C-alpha positions as CSV (number, residue, x, y, z in Angstrom):
1,M,0.0,0.0,-0.1
2,M,1.4,3.3,-0.6
3,L,-0.1,7.0,0.4
4,C,0.1,10.1,-0.9
5,W,-1.7,13.5,-1.1
6,A,-4.1,14.0,-4.1
7,Y,-1.4,16.2,-6.1
8,M,-0.7,15.7,-9.5
9,D,2.9,16.4,-9.1
10,L,3.0,13.8,-6.1
11,V,1.3,10.9,-7.6
12,G,3.4,11.2,-10.7
13,I,6.5,10.6,-9.0
14,V,4.7,7.9,-7.1
15,R,4.1,6.5,-10.8
16,N,8.0,7.0,-11.8
17,V,8.7,5.4,-8.4
18,L,7.1,2.4,-9.3
19,D,7.9,2.5,-13.0
20,E,11.8,2.6,-12.1
21,F,11.5,-0.1,-9.5
22,A,10.0,-2.1,-12.4
23,R,12.9,-1.7,-14.3
24,L,15.2,-2.5,-12.1
25,S,13.8,-5.5,-10.3
26,R,12.0,-6.9,-13.2
27,L,9.1,-7.1,-11.1
28,V,5.7,-5.5,-12.9
29,T,2.7,-4.3,-10.8
30,N,-0.1,-6.5,-10.9
31,M,-2.8,-4.2,-12.8
32,T,-5.6,-6.7,-11.7
33,K,-4.9,-6.7,-7.9
34,S,-4.0,-3.1,-8.0
35,Q,-6.6,-0.3,-7.0
36,T,-6.8,3.3,-6.5
37,F,-8.2,4.8,-3.7
38,L,-9.2,8.1,-3.4
39,L,-11.0,10.5,-0.9
40,G,-12.0,14.0,-0.7
41,V,-11.1,14.5,-4.5
42,D,-13.8,16.1,-6.9
43,D,-14.6,13.9,-10.0
44,E,-12.2,15.7,-12.2
45,L,-8.9,15.4,-10.5
46,G,-10.1,11.9,-9.3
47,A,-10.4,11.0,-13.2
48,S,-6.7,12.6,-14.0
49,L,-5.5,10.7,-11.0
50,Q,-6.7,7.5,-12.0
51,I,-5.3,8.1,-15.8
52,L,-2.1,8.9,-14.7
53,L,-1.8,5.5,-12.3
54,V,-3.4,3.3,-14.5
55,F,-5.0,1.2,-11.7
56,K,-8.5,0.4,-11.6
57,L,-10.6,2.9,-8.9
58,G,-11.5,0.9,-5.6
59,C,-13.8,1.1,-2.9
60,L,-12.1,0.8,0.7
61,S,-14.7,-0.9,3.2
62,I,-13.7,-1.0,6.5
63,M,-15.4,-4.0,8.4
64,Y,-15.1,-5.0,12.1
65,L,-17.0,-8.5,13.3
66,R,-18.6,-8.3,9.7
67,V,-20.1,-5.0,10.7
68,S,-19.3,-1.6,8.3
69,L,-17.9,1.0,10.4
70,I,-18.3,3.6,7.8
71,S,-20.1,6.8,9.5
72,I,-22.3,7.9,6.9
73,G,-25.7,6.7,5.9
74,L,-25.9,3.5,4.2
75,K,-26.9,3.1,0.4
76,H,-28.8,0.9,-1.3
77,N,-25.8,-1.2,-3.1
78,D,-24.1,-1.4,0.8
79,C,-27.2,-3.3,2.2
80,M,-27.8,-5.9,-0.9
81,S,-25.7,-8.2,1.3
82,L,-28.1,-8.1,4.1
83,V,-31.0,-8.7,1.1
84,E,-28.8,-11.5,-0.5
85,R,-28.4,-13.5,2.7
86,I,-32.3,-13.1,3.5
87,F,-32.9,-14.2,-0.1
88,S,-30.9,-17.3,0.2
89,M,-32.1,-18.2,3.6
90,I,-35.8,-18.3,2.3
91,M,-34.5,-20.2,-0.8
92,L,-33.4,-22.9,1.4
93,W,-36.4,-23.1,3.2
94,T,-39.0,-23.1,0.4
95,S,-36.9,-25.9,-0.6
96,T,-38.0,-27.9,2.5
97,S,-41.8,-28.4,3.1
98,L,-42.7,-26.6,5.9
99,T,-46.4,-25.6,7.3
100,Y,-47.7,-21.9,7.4
101,V,-47.3,-21.7,11.1
102,E,-44.0,-23.3,10.5
103,H,-43.0,-20.4,7.8
104,L,-44.5,-17.7,10.5
105,Q,-42.2,-19.1,13.3
106,L,-39.4,-19.0,10.8
107,I,-40.1,-15.1,9.8
108,K,-40.4,-14.2,13.5
109,F,-37.7,-16.0,15.1
110,V,-34.9,-15.6,12.7
111,L,-35.5,-13.1,9.8
112,F,-37.3,-10.7,12.4
113,F,-33.9,-10.6,14.8
114,I,-31.5,-10.3,12.1
115,L,-33.9,-7.2,10.8
116,V,-33.8,-5.8,14.3
117,Y,-30.0,-6.4,14.6
118,W,-29.6,-4.4,11.4
119,Y,-32.4,-1.7,12.1
120,F,-30.0,-1.0,15.8
121,M,-26.8,-0.8,13.7
122,F,-27.8,1.0,10.9
123,I,-30.0,3.8,9.3
124,L,-31.1,1.5,6.1
125,P,-32.7,3.1,3.4
126,C,-36.2,2.7,2.7
127,S,-35.8,0.7,-0.5
128,I,-34.2,-2.1,1.1
129,I,-36.6,-1.9,3.8
130,L,-39.3,-2.2,1.4
131,R,-37.4,-4.9,-0.6
132,I,-36.9,-6.8,2.4
133,E,-40.7,-6.9,3.5
134,G,-41.6,-7.8,-0.1
135,I,-39.6,-11.0,0.1
136,L,-40.9,-11.4,3.6
137,V,-44.5,-11.2,2.2
138,V,-43.5,-13.5,-0.9
139,F,-42.3,-16.2,1.3
140,L,-45.6,-16.7,3.6
């Protein structure tokens, strides 16, 4: 990991150092594994820096105990793992033959407590809440 201020001159120096290192050591940067992370940079400067470094733009997610530590509100894409996990649980349960009462118990005790946990940890977007509720209604 290499860190530097988002100035074209400094990023150019970093790029030159990487090129010089590759020339001397014959070790080339793996472009499929290398990413650029930008913070507090406008779109125009970010695009210029990305072109200069030739790396794809990455998204740095900070997790602890599988919970994101971002301090801003979650976006729709950030919550898709929750929706996918609930959907995969439901698909697993629909493959077994359960009565209506057993379906209700699964929703009440398992899925509901997963949602309550996420509701208390984060402020979920309304679209995610509606999507999860729609999945639960179809499950019944």
